[in-house]
C-alpha positions, -999 to 999 in steps of 0.1 A, spaced: -2 -53 -253 6 -46 -215 36 -26 -209 62 -36 -180 52 -13 -156 16 -24 -157 27 -62 -162 47 -54 -127 15 -39 -109 -6 -71 -118 19 -90 -111 23 -76 -74 -12 -76 -67 -11 -115 -78 14 -118 -52 3 -97 -26 -31 -113 -28 -17 -148 -23 7 -140 6 -1 -109 18 27 -74 21 46 -92 47 50 -128 32 59 -111 -8 94 -111 -18 104 -86 -47 117 -118 -62 85 -135 -64 70 -103 -78 99 -104 -106 88 -141 -114 55 -134 -112 58 -106 -138 85 -126 -160 108 -97 -152 144 -92 -136 150 -81 -106 171 -52 -118 141 -38 -141 116 -44 -111 138 -18 -86 143 4 -116 107 11 -117 101 5 -79 127 12 -52 107 -8 -25 85 -35 -20 64 -6 -1 64 22 -29 54 -10 -49 27 -14 -27 16 23 -29 14 19 -61 -11 -8 -64 -31 4 -37 -31 38 -57 -45 20 -84 -74 3 -68 -82 36 -48 -87 50 -85 -109 22 -93 -134 20 -66 -135 58 -58 -153 70 -95 -178 41 -85 -183 57 -51 -186 96 -68 -216 76 -91 -235 62 -59 -232 96 -44 -244 113 -71 -278 93 -75 -308 109 -73 -321 81 -45 -320 85 -5 -291 86 15 -302 47 29 -301 32 -3 -265 53 -13 -254 36 20 -267 2 8 -251 5 -23 -218 17 -9 -213 -11 13 -216 -35 -13 -196 -19 -40 -169 -15 -5 -173 -58 8 -169 -62 -31 -135 -46 -34 -123 -56 0 -135 -90 -9 -110 -90 -42 -79 -79 -22 -77 -94 11 -42 -82 16 -55 -45 20 -68 -41 54 -41 -49 74 -16 -29 55 -38 0 58 -40 -4 93 -5 -11 101 0 23 82 -22 46 99 -10 37 133 29 34 123 33 65 96 1 82 105 12 113 83 28 96 57 1 78 52 -29 100 52 -9 124 29 -10 96 3 -46 92 8 -54 130 0 -28 126 -30 -46 94 -46 -79 106 -42 -94 115 -77 -118 142 -62 -147 121 -43 -172 153 -34 -176 139 7 -193 175 12 -225 159 -8 -222 130 11 -231 148 42 -259 169 21 -274 143 11 -276 128 45 -288 166 55 -313 163 31 -328 130 44 -329 143 81 -347 176 64 -372 156 50 -376 136 88 -372 99 64 -339 93 93 -330 111 127 -303 133 129 -267 118 136 -228 130 138 -216 119 101 -184 110 123 -202 84 144 -219 73 110 -184 68 93 -173 51 116 -197 26 119 -199 22 78 -159 13 80 -158 -6 108 -188 -30 103 -172 -31 70 -136 -37 75 -133 -52 108 -138 -88 97 -115 -82 71 -90 -74 100 -99 -99 115 -97 -126 87 -67 -148 101 -87 -156 134 -119 -160 124 -108 -185 98 -91 -204 126 -117 -207 146 -141 -211 122 -122 -230 99 -133 -209 66 -112 -210 38 -102 -177 23 -131 -186 -8 -156 -193 20 -144 -159 41 -155 -142 11 -188 -161 5 -200 -157 39 -189 -114 36 -208 -111 7 -235 -127 30 -226 -104 54 -238 -67 34 -272 -72 44 -262 -80 83 -246 -44 81 -266 -28 60 -297 -35 82 -273 -29 114 -267 14 98 -306 15 91 -319 4 123 -294 31 136 -311 58 117 -345 50 119 -364 74 137 
């Protein structure tokens, strides 16, 4: 049986997914979790504290999958393709996350960066750079600034989720249709990244 704290976190994730961070109210989360507001506030003093704990849980679920990809005995391009696939899947299941992250990065930069560092369960980013350099040295891909590559991966993947309200308005997509569109877009993103690294 799920304990009260876990039940609250599951309920919060459902409410955030349904109405976003700004639209979520602690009362709604308490009702979804079937607990009173006093118990909710006992575990989480503020909505932001609750959201960050939900986000921490998502990161702890996602990072091990990334770590598995990093340590696979495959080419860097194959690792990048697998990462994009997992990243788009994670964002598609948690549509409320991207806008909150961008907002926090702009409004509370030091606090949010500190939170991300504390929440990282140990992904070996050095191994990513080594895998990239190995393929460069083998003549499989051209030399590239890893920061530029990271920004390309993140911007191509996350921007559509940030722009989702506008995209939905222009295209008249539902959330479900947007998620299906992003599944198809995985190939576009991967091909764009691979073409940028080809010799």
